[in-house]
C-alpha positions as CSV (number, residue, x, y, z in Angstrom):
1,M,20.5,4.6,-21.2
2,T,16.9,5.9,-21.0
3,P,16.0,9.6,-20.5
4,T,15.8,10.8,-17.0
5,P,12.2,11.0,-15.8
6,S,10.7,14.4,-14.9
7,P,11.2,15.6,-11.3
8,R,7.5,15.0,-10.6
9,L,7.7,11.4,-11.7
10,Q,11.0,10.9,-9.8
11,G,9.3,12.2,-6.7
12,L,6.5,9.6,-7.1
13,D,9.2,6.9,-7.6
14,L,10.8,8.0,-4.4
15,A,7.5,7.9,-2.5
16,R,6.9,4.4,-4.0
17,Y,10.4,3.4,-2.7
18,F,9.7,4.4,0.8
19,A,6.2,2.8,0.8
20,F,7.9,-0.4,-0.4
21,V,10.5,-0.3,2.5
22,G,7.6,0.2,4.9
23,M,5.7,-2.8,3.5
24,V,8.8,-5.0,3.7
25,I,9.3,-4.1,7.4
26,V,5.6,-4.8,8.2
27,N,5.6,-8.1,6.2
28,F,8.9,-9.3,7.8
29,K,7.5,-8.6,11.2
30,I,4.4,-10.6,10.6
31,A,6.4,-13.5,8.9
32,M,9.0,-13.6,11.7
33,G,6.4,-13.5,14.5
34,A,7.9,-10.2,15.8
35,E,4.7,-8.3,16.5
36,G,4.2,-6.4,19.7
37,G,7.0,-5.0,21.9
38,T,7.4,-1.7,23.7
39,G,10.8,-0.4,22.4
40,V,11.3,2.5,20.0
41,V,11.8,0.2,17.0
42,A,8.7,-1.8,17.9
43,I,6.6,1.4,18.2
44,L,7.9,3.0,15.0
45,S,7.6,-0.2,12.9
46,T,4.0,-0.8,14.3
47,A,3.1,2.7,13.1
48,L,3.9,1.6,9.5
49,E,1.2,-1.2,9.7
50,G,-1.4,-0.4,7.1
51,R,0.1,3.0,6.4
52,A,2.8,1.9,4.0
53,A,0.4,-0.4,2.0
54,A,-2.2,2.4,1.9
55,C,0.4,4.8,0.5
56,F,1.3,2.2,-2.1
57,V,-2.3,2.0,-3.3
58,V,-2.7,5.8,-3.4
59,L,0.4,5.9,-5.6
60,A,-1.0,3.3,-7.8
61,G,-4.1,5.5,-8.3
62,I,-1.9,8.5,-9.1
63,G,0.0,6.4,-11.7
64,L,-3.2,5.2,-13.3
65,G,-4.6,8.7,-13.3
66,L,-1.5,10.3,-14.9
67,A,-1.5,7.6,-17.5
68,S,-5.1,8.3,-18.3
69,N,-4.5,12.0,-18.5
70,R,-1.8,11.7,-21.2
71,S,-3.1,8.7,-23.2
72,T,-6.0,7.7,-25.4
73,D,-9.1,5.6,-24.5
74,S,-6.9,2.4,-24.8
75,I,-5.8,3.0,-21.1
76,A,-9.0,1.2,-19.9
77,A,-8.2,-1.9,-22.0
78,T,-4.6,-1.9,-20.8
79,T,-5.7,-1.5,-17.2
80,V,-8.0,-4.5,-17.5
81,R,-5.2,-6.7,-19.1
82,R,-2.8,-5.6,-16.3
83,A,-5.5,-6.5,-13.7
84,A,-5.7,-10.0,-15.2
85,F,-2.0,-10.3,-15.0
86,L,-1.9,-9.2,-11.4
87,M,-4.7,-11.5,-10.5
88,G,-2.8,-14.5,-11.9
89,L,0.4,-13.5,-10.3
90,G,-1.3,-12.8,-7.0
91,M,-3.1,-16.1,-6.9
92,V,0.2,-17.9,-7.3
93,N,1.8,-15.8,-4.7
94,M,-1.0,-16.6,-2.2
95,L,0.1,-20.2,-2.2
96,I,3.3,-18.9,-0.5
97,F,2.2,-15.7,1.3
98,D,-1.5,-15.5,2.4
99,A,-1.2,-11.7,2.9
100,D,-0.6,-11.1,-0.8
101,I,-1.8,-7.7,-2.0
102,L,-1.5,-8.2,-5.8
103,H,-4.9,-10.0,-6.2
104,Y,-6.5,-7.0,-4.4
105,Y,-4.7,-4.7,-6.8
106,A,-6.2,-6.6,-9.7
107,V,-9.8,-5.9,-8.5
108,Y,-8.9,-2.3,-7.7
109,F,-7.6,-1.9,-11.3
110,M,-10.8,-3.5,-12.7
111,F,-12.8,-0.7,-11.0
112,A,-10.3,1.9,-12.1
113,A,-10.7,0.8,-15.7
114,V,-14.4,1.9,-15.4
115,L,-13.8,5.0,-13.3
116,L,-10.7,6.6,-14.7
117,R,-12.8,9.0,-16.8
118,A,-15.4,9.6,-14.1
119,S,-15.9,13.1,-12.8
120,T,-14.0,14.4,-9.8
121,R,-17.3,14.8,-7.9
122,L,-18.2,11.1,-8.6
123,L,-14.8,9.9,-7.5
124,A,-14.9,11.9,-4.3
125,S,-18.4,10.7,-3.5
126,L,-17.4,7.0,-4.1
127,T,-14.3,7.5,-1.9
128,V,-16.4,8.7,1.0
129,M,-19.1,6.1,0.4
130,L,-16.6,3.3,0.5
131,I,-15.1,4.5,3.8
132,L,-18.5,4.8,5.4
133,M,-19.9,1.5,4.0
134,F,-17.4,-0.6,5.9
135,P,-18.5,0.0,9.5
136,V,-22.1,-0.6,8.3
137,M,-21.0,-3.9,6.9
138,V,-19.2,-4.8,10.2
139,L,-22.5,-4.2,12.0
140,I,-24.4,-6.5,9.6
141,F,-21.9,-9.3,8.9
142,N,-19.4,-11.2,11.1
143,Y,-16.0,-9.7,10.5
144,D,-14.3,-12.6,12.3
145,S,-15.8,-15.2,9.9
146,G,-13.1,-17.5,8.6
147,W,-10.3,-16.1,10.7
148,D,-8.1,-17.7,13.3
149,W,-6.5,-14.6,14.7
150,K,-3.9,-16.4,16.8
151,L,-2.4,-18.2,13.8
152,Y,-3.4,-15.6,11.2
153,T,-5.0,-18.3,9.1
154,Y,-8.2,-18.2,7.1
155,A,-10.2,-21.4,7.2
156,D,-12.2,-21.3,4.0
157,L,-10.0,-19.1,1.9
158,W,-9.9,-21.5,-1.1
159,T,-13.7,-21.8,-1.3
160,I,-15.7,-19.4,-3.5
161,R,-17.6,-18.0,-0.6
162,G,-14.6,-17.6,1.6
163,F,-12.4,-16.1,-1.1
164,L,-15.0,-13.5,-2.0
165,R,-15.6,-12.6,1.7
166,H,-11.8,-12.3,2.2
167,L,-11.4,-10.2,-1.0
168,L,-14.3,-7.8,-0.5
169,F,-14.8,-7.6,3.3
170,N,-12.5,-9.1,5.8
171,G,-9.2,-9.8,4.1
172,W,-5.9,-8.0,4.6
173,H,-6.7,-5.3,2.1
174,P,-10.4,-5.7,1.3
175,V,-11.9,-3.9,-1.7
176,I,-14.4,-2.3,0.7
177,P,-13.0,0.1,1.9
178,W,-9.5,-0.1,0.4
179,L,-10.6,0.8,-3.1
180,A,-11.0,4.3,-1.6
181,F,-7.2,4.7,-1.5
182,L,-6.9,4.0,-5.2
183,L,-9.8,6.5,-6.0
184,A,-8.1,9.1,-3.9
185,G,-4.9,8.6,-5.9
186,I,-6.8,9.1,-9.1
187,L,-8.1,12.3,-7.6
188,L,-4.6,13.4,-6.7
189,S,-3.4,12.8,-10.2
190,R,-5.7,15.6,-11.3
191,M,-4.1,18.1,-8.9
192,P,-1.1,20.3,-9.7
193,L,1.4,17.9,-8.3
194,Q,4.3,19.8,-9.8
195,S,3.3,23.0,-7.8
196,R,5.5,23.6,-4.8
197,R,2.6,25.4,-3.1
198,F,0.4,22.3,-3.6
199,Q,3.1,20.0,-2.3
200,I,3.5,22.1,0.9
201,G,-0.3,22.2,1.3
202,L,-0.5,18.5,0.9
203,I,2.1,17.9,3.6
204,L,0.5,20.4,6.0
205,A,-3.1,19.2,5.4
206,G,-1.9,15.6,5.8
207,A,-0.1,16.4,9.1
208,V,-3.0,18.3,10.6
209,I,-5.6,15.7,9.6
210,Y,-3.4,12.8,10.8
211,A,-2.8,14.4,14.2
212,V,-6.5,15.3,14.7
213,T,-7.6,11.8,13.6
214,E,-5.2,10.0,15.9
215,A,-6.1,12.2,18.8
216,T,-9.8,11.9,18.2
217,S,-9.5,8.2,17.8
218,A,-7.6,7.8,21.1
219,I,-10.2,9.8,23.0
220,A,-13.1,7.9,21.3
221,V,-11.5,4.5,22.0
222,Q,-11.0,5.3,25.7
223,S,-14.6,6.6,26.1
224,L,-16.2,3.7,24.2
225,R,-14.1,1.1,26.1
226,E,-15.9,2.0,29.3
227,I,-19.2,1.3,27.6
228,D,-18.3,-1.8,25.5
229,P,-14.7,-3.0,24.6
230,E,-16.0,-4.3,21.2
231,L,-17.6,-1.0,20.4
232,A,-14.2,0.7,20.9
233,D,-12.9,-1.3,17.9
234,L,-15.1,0.9,15.7
235,A,-12.9,4.0,16.5
236,T,-9.4,2.7,16.2
237,T,-6.8,3.7,13.6
238,L,-5.6,0.1,13.4
239,P,-5.6,-1.4,9.8
240,I,-7.6,-4.5,11.0
241,P,-10.5,-3.8,10.8
242,P,-10.1,-0.8,8.5
243,M,-12.6,1.6,10.1
244,P,-13.0,5.2,9.0
245,F,-10.5,6.6,11.4
246,Y,-7.9,4.2,10.0
247,M,-8.8,5.1,6.4
248,I,-8.5,8.8,7.1
249,A,-5.2,8.3,8.9
250,G,-4.0,6.2,5.9
251,L,-5.0,8.8,3.4
252,S,-3.4,11.7,5.4
253,S,-0.2,9.8,6.0
254,A,0.1,9.0,2.3
255,G,-0.4,12.7,1.6
256,I,2.5,13.6,3.9
257,V,4.8,11.0,2.2
258,I,3.9,11.9,-1.3
259,G,3.9,15.7,-0.8
260,G,7.3,15.4,1.1
261,C,8.9,13.3,-1.6
262,L,7.7,15.6,-4.4
263,L,8.9,18.7,-2.5
264,L,12.3,17.3,-1.6
265,T,13.1,15.6,-4.9
266,P,15.0,18.6,-6.5
267,T,17.2,18.8,-3.4
268,L,17.7,15.1,-3.1
269,Q,18.6,14.9,-6.8
270,R,21.4,17.3,-6.3
271,L,22.7,15.0,-3.5
272,G,22.4,11.9,-5.6
273,V,19.8,10.3,-3.3
274,V,17.0,10.2,-5.9
275,Q,19.3,8.6,-8.5
276,A,20.2,5.9,-6.0
277,L,16.7,5.1,-4.8
278,A,14.3,5.9,-7.6
279,P,15.2,2.8,-9.7
280,A,13.9,0.6,-6.9
281,G,10.8,2.7,-6.8
282,R,10.2,1.8,-10.5
283,Q,10.6,-1.9,-9.9
284,T,8.4,-2.4,-6.9
285,L,6.4,-5.3,-8.5
286,T,9.6,-7.3,-9.0
287,L,10.9,-6.4,-5.5
288,Y,7.6,-7.2,-3.9
289,I,7.8,-10.8,-5.3
290,A,11.5,-10.9,-4.4
291,H,10.9,-10.0,-0.8
292,I,8.6,-13.0,-0.4
293,L,10.5,-15.6,-2.5
294,I,14.0,-14.5,-1.8
295,G,13.8,-12.5,1.5
296,M,11.4,-14.8,3.3
297,G,12.9,-17.8,1.7
298,I,16.3,-17.0,3.2
299,L,14.7,-16.4,6.6
300,E,13.0,-19.8,6.4
301,E,16.2,-21.5,5.6
302,M,17.8,-19.7,8.6
303,N,14.8,-20.8,10.8
304,M,13.9,-17.2,11.6
305,L,10.2,-17.2,10.7
306,E,8.9,-17.3,14.3
307,G,9.7,-16.0,17.7
308,Q,11.9,-13.1,16.6
309,T,12.1,-9.6,18.1
310,P,11.0,-6.4,16.3
311,E,14.6,-5.3,16.2
312,T,15.7,-8.4,14.4
313,A,12.8,-8.3,12.0
314,V,13.4,-4.6,11.1
315,S,17.1,-5.3,10.7
316,A,16.4,-8.1,8.3
317,A,14.0,-6.0,6.4
318,L,16.4,-3.1,6.1
319,L,19.2,-5.4,5.0
320,F,16.9,-6.9,2.3
321,C,16.0,-3.4,1.2
322,I,19.6,-2.3,0.9
323,C,20.4,-5.3,-1.3
324,A,17.2,-4.7,-3.3
325,T,18.2,-1.1,-3.9
326,G,21.6,-2.1,-5.1
327,Y,20.2,-4.7,-7.4
328,A,17.6,-2.2,-8.8
329,W,20.3,0.5,-9.4
330,T,22.4,-2.0,-11.3
331,W,19.5,-3.4,-13.3
332,A,18.5,0.2,-14.3
333,R,21.8,0.6,-16.0
334,F,20.6,-1.8,-18.7
335,A,16.8,-1.6,-18.7
336,K,14.1,0.9,-17.7
337,N,11.7,-1.6,-16.1
338,G,12.2,-4.5,-13.7
339,P,12.0,-8.2,-14.9
340,I,8.4,-8.7,-13.9
341,E,7.3,-5.2,-15.0
342,M,8.8,-6.1,-18.4
343,V,6.8,-9.3,-18.6
344,M,3.6,-7.5,-17.6
345,R,4.2,-4.8,-20.3
346,R,4.9,-7.5,-22.9
347,L,1.7,-9.5,-22.0
348,A,-0.7,-6.7,-21.0
349,G,0.6,-3.6,-22.6
């Protein structure tokens, strides 16, 4: 048995777990053709779109930042090697699942390797710059280039030009502006995450900013729609395209989840909840691949990858997550890291 991680790290594992569950729900909905709907389940699951993945990237930034704070200069080399591993794994995964996030992580990590030791002021400035750069790029370049939005296919994905455009600008999690989420995580890693006061402040600030952002976006969209429907897209909080209102909403919602998990971890530990869920939060790379190969593979065998309702998709996602949680808890009895995490550590450090 391995030593029990500190409450702070267990709180981050818990946040990572909930972000993973949100990502599975979103991806199952997309894969099962269950988008849309007006019921409570449809509305709540739609609210996760872009938010869960954003929280995941912020948490990755926190993890890199904490590792950098307690290690030597070798962290940059390790980060580069892990980026190479994730790029290879992501490229293979893209052959099965176009919306893969791992190859984006690889590029985020490459930038992180250079910026981990950067000043707080520089990181904050780059975060803001990335968020503001994207709408400028949308005005200059054709955001729809390559996309068939009815089928969610990308015509020239496997060409150099198309791949780079998809990676940097108009893919599912484009480096501009999504790298801002990772940089924000590095910034958070420098904050007193163990402080109860900071945790409460993170929750309250996140909630206020989120509410104001959503309200302002709704007013702006309604006003701009009367002028030009396409102009209204610049003010949405939808993840595609990732405009500034979306980025702010994603950052603030991540703050709520992370602050909440850190704050509640001591209580949830006493109830045994953290011990049950945290192992899955430490194996999210393995479980991410599993939800595509195993989860979606089973759905394909059952002929459930199209025409399903949001309720069916969410039920399937939650069933997979329950099974994944049970597996991770059992695996953690024998090993600290998941299978793919072990391979990555062996190959990349």
